[in-house]
N, C-alpha and C positions, 0 to 999 in steps of 0.2 A: 426213381421210377424210370422204367424203360418204355420208350414209345416205339411201336413197330408199325410200319406202313406197308400195305400191299395194294396191288391194283387188280381190278377186274375190268375186262373189256367186253362190252356188249353192243350189239347193233341197236340203233335208236328204238326200233320196234320191240326189242327184248329187254330194254333197260329196266323197266318196272318189274319184270319177272325176276331179274337178277337181284334187285333190291328185296323182293319178297323172299327169295331163297336165303339171302343173308339174314333176314329177320326171323325166318322160320326154322332154319337149319344151322347156319354158321354161328350166329350169336348165342343161341341156347347152348351149343356145344362148348363155346368158349367160356361161358359163365360158370361151368362146373369145374374148370381147371383151377387148381389152387394158385393164388397169386394174381389171377386175372382181375383187372380193375374196371375197365369200361371200354367201349368201342363206339366209334362214330362212323356214319356213312356219309361220305362226301361225294357229290356227283357233279358232273359238268358235261355239257355238250361240246364236242371238239370237232372242228373241221380240220382236215389235213390235206396236203397235196404231196404228191410223189412224182419225182422226175427221174429219168434214167439217162445215164451217160456212159459212153464207151471208155472213158478214162477220167481220172481225177483231174488232170490238166484241163479238160473241157469245162469243168465247173468254174474255173477261174478266168475263162476267156472273156466273160461279159458280166461285170458286176451289176447287181440290182440296185 
């Protein structure tokens, strides 16, 4: 069996709409493809931080 993973990124206020889309559009389309077995929707809330540096060397100047 082959397992395939893909990611979708949605704003928190749109996450439920994305899941609805997967259930109403994507999953039904997959189910008619020969060889398709099953699909699972995994979701999580993710917090992230982004910092900008003028050079790669700057990121090493102060360890966390």
